[in-house]
N, C-alpha and C positions, 0 to 999 in steps of 0.2 A: 740301363738305357734311359737317357734323359730326354724328355719330350717325345713326340710321336716319331716312330720309325718311318722308313720309306713307304712301306705298305699303307700304314694308317694315314700318313700325310697325303699320299696320292689319292686315296679313296675319299678323304675329307675334302680335298680340293675339288674333286669331281662332284661330290654331293653339294658343296657350296655353290657350284655353277648351275645347280638345278638338274643335274644329270642322274638318272637311275643307274646303279652300278651293275655291271655284268661280269661274272666270273665263270668262264667255262672250265670244265675239268677234262683233262686228257691223261691217259695212262702212258707213262714213259715206256718206250720199247714195244708197244703193242703192234705197231707196223713199222716197216723199215724207214718210212719217211715221216716218223712222228715229230721230228723237229720242224720240217716244213709245215706240218699241220699246226704246230704251235705258232709259227710265224704267220700263217694264214688267218688263224683265229685272232691273233693280236691285231693284224691289219684290218680285220672286219669289225673291230669296235669293242674288243674286250678291255675292261678297265684293270684287270689282273687275271692271271691264269693259275688254276690249281693243277698241279702235276702229281699224279699218283706214282709212287714207287712200288713195283710189283712185290708181293709177299705171298708166301705159300698158304697162309691161314688167315685170310682177311675177315674180320668179324662184322664189319659194317657194309661190305660190298655185296650187292645183289648179283644176279646171274650175268648181266652184261659186263659189269666191271670185273667180276671174277674171270670171265672169259678173256677179257683184255689182259688181265694180270697173268693168266696162264700162257697166253700167246707170247707175252713179253719174256716170261721165264724160259719158255721153250726156245726162244730166239737167243737166249744167253744174256739177257739184260741183267746187269748187276747194279746195286746201289751206287757204287763208285763210278761205274761207267755212265749211268744216267746223269749223275751230278756233273760229271765232266762234260757231257754233251750240253747240259744247260748253261755251262760257263761260256759257251761259244754261240749260243742261240741268237743273241742280239734281238730280243723281242720288243724292247721299248716300253714294256709294262711290267709291274712287279709280278714275281712268281712266288706262289705258296706251294711248298711241297706237302703232300698228304702221305703219311706213312704210319707204320705201327711200331709200338714201343720196342718190340723184340729187335728190330733193326737198329734203333737208336741205342739201345742198351749194349748190343754186341759191338757196335762201333765205339761207344763211349760218348758220354754227353758232350764234353768239350770238343772232342775230335769231330763228332758229327756236326755240331753247330759251326765249327770253324770251316768244315768242308762246304756247308751250305753258304756261309758268308763269302768264302773265297770264290764261289761260283756265281755270286751275285744274287742268290736266292734271298728274298726279303722276309719270308715267313714260313711257318710250319704248323701243320695240323696233325696231332697224334691222338686220334679219337679213343683209343683204349687206355689212355693214361688219365686217371681220375684227378680231380682237383686236389685231393689229399696227398697224391703222390707226384704231382706235377713239378714241384719246386726245384728238385735237383736238375731236371732237364730245362725248365723254363729259366732258371737262374743262369745256366750256361748259355742258353740262347740269348737272353738279354745282354749278357756280357759280349757276345759276338755280334750283336746287332740284328739278330733274327727274331722276328715277332711270332709269339706262340698264340695261335688262334684257338679259342675255346668255343664249346657248343652249349646252347641252351635248348631244351626239348619241351614238348607240351606238358610233361608232368613236373618240370622243374619249378619248385616253389620260389616265391619272391626273394626270400632271404638267401637261398642258394644262388639264384640268378645274380644277386648283388655281389656275392663272393666270386662267382665266375667272372663277372664283368670287371671286377677290381684286378684280377690276375690276367685277364685277356689282353692281347696286344693285336694291332692290325685292324681286326674287325671282330664282331661277335657273330657267330654262325647260328642262326635260328633254324632248328630242325622243323621242316614243314609238316612232317608226319612221322609217326613211330614206325620202325622197321628198317630193313636194309635199303640200300640205294636201288633205284629202278624207276622206269617210266610209269606214270599213273594216268588213268583217264580223268580222274578228278582228284582234288586235294581236300584234306580235312579242313573244316572251319577253324580248327585249333590253331592254324598258323597265325591268324590275326591275334588271337589271345597271347600266343607265345611272343610275338614281336612286341605287342603293347606292354607285356610284362617286362621285357628287356628294356624298353624305352624308359620305364620308370627308374631304372638303376644305372643307366649309362648313356653317354653321348657318343660312344664309339659308333661307327657305321654298323648297321645291322643288315646282314645279307641272309636270305632264307634259301635253303636247299634241301634236297632229297625228295624226289618225286616230281619236280618241276620239269616238264617235258616238251611243252609247246610254246610258241610265241604268245598265244592268248593267256596261258597259265602264267607265264613270266610277267606279262603286263598286269594281270589281276593281283598277283602277289606283291608286285612293286607299288601297288597303291597303299600298302601298309608298311612294307619293308623298304630299306634304302636301296636294296638290290637283290639279285638272285644268283645262285650257283646252279649251273646246269651241267650234268655229267652224263648219265646213261644215254640220253637221247642223242648226244653228240658222239659218244664212244661207239654206240651201235652203228651209226652211219659210217664212221671210219672203219670199223671192223668189216662192214659190208662192202667196202671198196670205194667210199666217197672221195678219198684222197684229200689233199690240202684244199683243192677248189671246192669240193662239196662241203667240207668242214667250214670253210670260210663263208659259203653261201648260207648255211644254217645259222651261223652266229650273226651274220648280217640281218637275217630275218628276226632273230631275237632282239638285236639292237634296234631295229626299226620299230618293233612292238613296244619296247621300253621307251623309245623317244616319242612314240605315238603322237 
C-alpha cells in the first residue's frame, strides 16, 4: 500500500480540520435492523464505524459485546453474510471490521482481505494477532488496500509502541484501560500516558477505546487523544431496543460533547 489508505486519509483530513474523531462500534447481526443502525450512526456524526463480526470465543469482548455476538450467531449471522450486507450499506464513512484470527485463518488471508476490499471495508482490527505473527495477514491486507489497525496498551513499552506504530495502518488504537470491553464509571489515568507514549512514535491518528461510555468521558479522553472508540454503551442501548433512532441520538450526544 503506497501512501495513506482511505481510512487513514479520512481520519487525517478530519483531524486537520480540528475535529475530534468518533468511531462507534456495532456488532453485525445483533439485531435485525443492524444496517439501519449503522446508517443512523453514520448520519449522527461518526467519522468511521467499527463493525464486529460475531465469533464464538471472543477474548477481548466483555459481557455486553458477548451478548451481542451471541444474539448475532443465534440469528444465523455469518462472516460472509455480514460482509455482503456491508457492501450495500452505503454509509459514507470508512468501515473497520473487528474480528478474531480464527475467522481470518479459516477463510484464508488473501481471500478474507479481498472479501473486505470488495465490500468497501477500509480497515480491520484483529486483536488476538500479535505483532510477531501479523505480517502474513497484514501483508495480504496491504495488497488488497485494507488497513490493519493495531493496539497499544498501558503496559506497552516505548520501543514496542514504535514497532506497532510502524506496522499499523489507518489509526493507532490506544487501549484506555486493561481488561475486556465494557462500560466504566471512571477511566484509568493511564490513558493519558498511553496516548502520549504513542505520540512519541507516530503521526497516525490515535483513537482511545475500551471503557469510554459517556459523552463526558469521550470529551475528557479527547483532550489527549485524537478521538475515541465507543462500543459497549452503544451496543447495550441497541440490545435494549433503542433502534436506529436511539443509536443515532446517543452518537449525536457523543458528537456534541467532542465538538464542545
